[in-house]
C-alpha positions in Angstrom: 22.8 153.0 20.0 23.5 149.3 19.8 27.1 149.9 18.8 27.7 152.3 21.7 26.5 149.7 24.2 28.9 147.2 22.8 31.8 149.6 23.1 31.0 150.3 26.7 30.9 146.6 27.6 34.1 146.1 25.8 35.6 149.0 27.7 34.5 147.4 31.0 36.2 144.1 30.2 39.3 145.9 29.1 39.4 148.0 32.3 39.4 144.9 34.5 42.8 143.8 33.1 44.9 146.3 35.1 43.5 145.0 38.3 44.6 141.5 37.5 48.1 142.4 36.3 48.6 144.6 39.4 48.1 141.6 41.8 50.9 139.5 40.4 53.8 141.6 41.7 52.3 141.6 45.2 52.1 137.8 45.1 55.7 137.6 44.0 56.8 139.9 46.8 54.9 137.9 49.3 56.5 134.7 48.0 59.9 136.2 48.2 59.3 137.4 51.8 58.0 133.9 52.7 61.1 132.3 51.2 63.3 134.8 53.1 61.6 134.0 56.3 62.0 130.3 55.7 65.7 130.7 54.9 66.2 132.7 58.1 64.4 130.1 60.2 66.5 127.3 58.7 69.7 129.3 59.2 68.7 130.1 62.8 68.0 126.4 63.4 71.3 125.4 61.9 73.1 128.0 63.9 71.4 126.7 67.1 72.4 123.1 66.3 75.9 124.2 65.5 76.3 126.2 68.7 74.8 123.3 70.7 77.3 120.9 69.1 80.1 123.3 69.8 79.1 123.7 73.4 78.8 120.0 73.8 82.2 119.5 72.2 83.9 122.1 74.4 82.2 120.7 77.5 83.3 117.1 76.6 86.8 118.3 75.9 87.0 120.1 79.2 85.6 117.0 81.0 88.2 114.8 79.1 91.0 117.1 80.0 89.9 117.2 83.6 89.7 113.4 83.8 93.1 113.1 82.2 94.5 115.6 84.7 93.0 113.7 87.6 94.4 110.4 86.2 97.9 112.0 85.9 97.7 113.4 89.4 96.6 110.0 90.7 99.5 108.3 88.9 102.0 111.0 90.1 100.7 110.7 93.7 101.0 106.9 93.6 104.5 107.0 92.2 105.6 109.6 94.8 104.2 107.4 97.5 105.9 104.3 96.1 109.2 106.2 95.9 108.9 107.4 99.5 108.2 103.9 100.7 111.1 102.5 98.8 113.4 105.1 100.3 112.0 104.4 103.8 112.5 100.7 103.3 116.1 101.3 102.2 116.7 103.6 105.2 115.4 101.0 107.5 117.8 98.3 106.4 120.6 101.0 106.6 119.8 101.5 110.3 119.7 97.8 110.9 123.0 97.2 109.0 124.7 100.0 111.0 124.3 97.8 114.1 126.5 95.2 112.5 129.7 97.2 112.8 132.3 94.4 113.5 134.0 96.4 116.3 130.7 96.3 118.3 130.3 92.5 118.0 131.7 90.3 120.7 133.0 87.3 118.8 135.0 86.6 115.7 132.3 84.3 114.4 129.7 87.1 114.7 132.0 89.4 112.7 132.6 86.8 110.0 128.8 86.4 109.7 128.2 90.1 108.9 128.2 89.8 105.1 125.5 87.1 105.3 123.5 89.3 107.7 123.7 92.2 105.3 122.4 89.9 102.5 119.4 88.9 104.7 118.7 92.6 105.4 118.5 93.5 101.7 116.7 90.4 100.6 113.3 91.9 100.9 114.2 95.2 99.3 114.5 94.5 95.5 115.7 98.0 94.6 118.9 97.6 96.6 121.7 96.1 94.6 124.5 96.2 97.2 124.6 96.8 101.0 128.0 97.6 102.5 129.9 99.0 105.5 132.9 101.0 104.7 135.7 102.6 106.8 139.1 103.1 105.2 140.8 103.9 108.5 140.1 100.4 109.7 140.5 98.8 106.3 136.9 97.8 106.7 134.8 97.0 103.6 132.1 94.5 104.2 129.7 94.1 101.3 127.0 91.9 99.8 128.8 92.1 96.5 131.1 89.2 95.4 134.5 89.4 97.3 136.4 89.8 94.0 134.8 93.2 93.3 133.7 94.3 96.8 136.9 96.0 98.0 136.9 99.2 95.8 138.1 102.4 97.5 135.0 104.5 98.1 136.7 107.3 100.0 136.4 109.7 97.1 132.6 109.2 96.7 130.4 112.2 97.7 128.3 110.1 100.1 131.4 109.1 102.1 132.8 112.7 102.2 129.4 114.2 103.2 128.9 111.6 106.0 132.5 112.2 107.2 132.3 116.0 107.2 128.7 116.6 108.3 127.8 114.7 111.5 124.2 115.9 111.5 123.4 115.0 107.8 121.5 111.8 108.7 120.3 110.0 105.6 122.1 111.2 102.5 121.1 110.5 98.9 124.0 110.7 96.5 124.1 111.9 92.9 123.8 109.2 90.3 127.0 107.7 89.1 128.5 104.6 87.4 129.2 101.9 90.0 132.7 100.5 90.2 131.3 97.2 91.4 128.7 96.6 88.7 129.5 99.1 86.0 125.8 100.2 86.0 124.2 103.5 86.9 123.3 103.7 90.6 123.0 106.1 93.5 123.7 105.4 97.2 121.7 106.1 100.3 124.1 106.3 103.3 124.3 106.9 107.0 127.1 107.3 109.5 127.9 104.4 111.7 126.7 105.2 115.2 129.2 106.5 117.8 130.7 109.8 119.1 133.4 109.9 116.4 133.3 109.2 112.8 134.4 105.6 112.0 132.8 104.8 108.7 129.5 104.6 106.9 126.8 102.1 105.9 125.5 102.4 102.4 123.0 100.9 100.0 123.5 101.1 96.3 120.2 101.4 94.5 119.5 99.5 91.3 118.5 102.2 88.8 117.6 99.6 86.2 115.1 98.1 88.5 113.4 101.5 89.1 113.5 102.3 85.4 111.8 99.0 84.6 109.0 99.8 87.0 108.5 103.2 85.3 108.7 101.7 81.8 105.8 99.4 82.7 103.6 102.5 82.9 102.3 104.5 79.9 101.6 108.0 81.0 101.1 109.2 77.3 103.3 110.5 74.5 103.7 113.9 76.1 104.6 112.6 79.6 107.6 111.2 81.3 108.4 109.8 84.7 111.5 110.8 86.6 112.8 110.3 90.2 114.5 113.6 91.2 116.8 114.5 94.0 116.1 117.7 95.9 118.5 119.7 93.7 116.9 118.5 90.5 119.3 115.8 89.5 117.6 112.8 87.9 118.2 109.7 89.9 116.1 107.4 87.6 114.2 108.1 84.4 111.6 106.2 82.4 112.9 107.4 79.0 116.5 108.2 79.6 119.2 105.8 80.5 122.7 106.4 81.7 123.7 109.1 84.3 122.3 112.6 84.0 124.7 115.2 85.5 122.5 118.3 84.9 119.3 119.2 86.8 116.2 117.9 85.1 114.2 120.2 82.8 111.1 119.4 85.0 112.6 121.0 88.1 111.5 124.6 87.4 108.0 123.3 86.6 107.8 121.4 89.9 108.9 124.5 91.8 106.3 126.6 89.9 103.6 124.1 90.9 104.7 124.3 94.5 106.2 120.8 94.5 109.1 119.8 96.8 111.3 117.7 94.6 112.8 115.5 97.2 114.5 112.3 96.3 
C-alpha cells in the first residue's frame, strides 16, 4: 500500500510536465508576433518619415523652380524694357537729326555746324556709335565719324534701299553687319528725311559691343542666354556670341510658342 501511494504521487509529478512544456511554444509565438508588430511599426514610421521628406523635397524644389522662373521673367522683362527705351531714345535723336538737313537751313554757317549738332544729339545715347545724314543724289554724307572714314557709299545698304523704296516704313531696324567705318559689328536704325519726295535718310549705327557688354555683366545661369532679336529672328546682339549672325536665332520658335512678339 505504501508503495502504491508513492507511485501515484510520482505519476502526478510526471503528469505536470506536459503542461509546462506546452506553454513554451505559445510564448515563443507571442514573442515572434510582438517582434513582427514592432518591425511593422518601425517600418511604417520610417515610411512616413521618408514620404514626408520626399514631399518636402518636392515642394521645396517646386518653390525653388517657381522662384527661379519668376526671377528669369523679371530679368527678361527688365531687359525688354531697357531695349525698348534704348530704341526709343535712338529714334528720338533720329527725328531730331532729320531736322538738320542742310537744304532746309538758311545759312552756310548753319550747314557747316551740322556735324557738331549731330554729335550733341548722340552724346546722351551711349549705344549710338555714329549718327549720319546720307543722300547720294546730293553727294551728302554728314556724319559724327572722323572725316577720313565718314564718306563711305551706303547706297547698297538695306536700310537705305528700304527707306528709298518704302515711303511708309517709318523707323527701320537693319540686319546686323560689319561697319565700313569702324570694322565692328553694328546695325542701323534709320528714317527718311522729311519731305514729299525721297531725298535721303538719317541713320544711327548702334554699338553692338556696348550692348553685349551690358548683357555680359548679367549672369542668367549656365543654361540661359541673352539675345536682342529683330522681328524676323535675326540676332542683333548676343551675350555669348560675337560677330554677325546671319541666320534666325534658335530661340525664335520658342518665343513664338510662348506667344512672344520678338520685335527688335
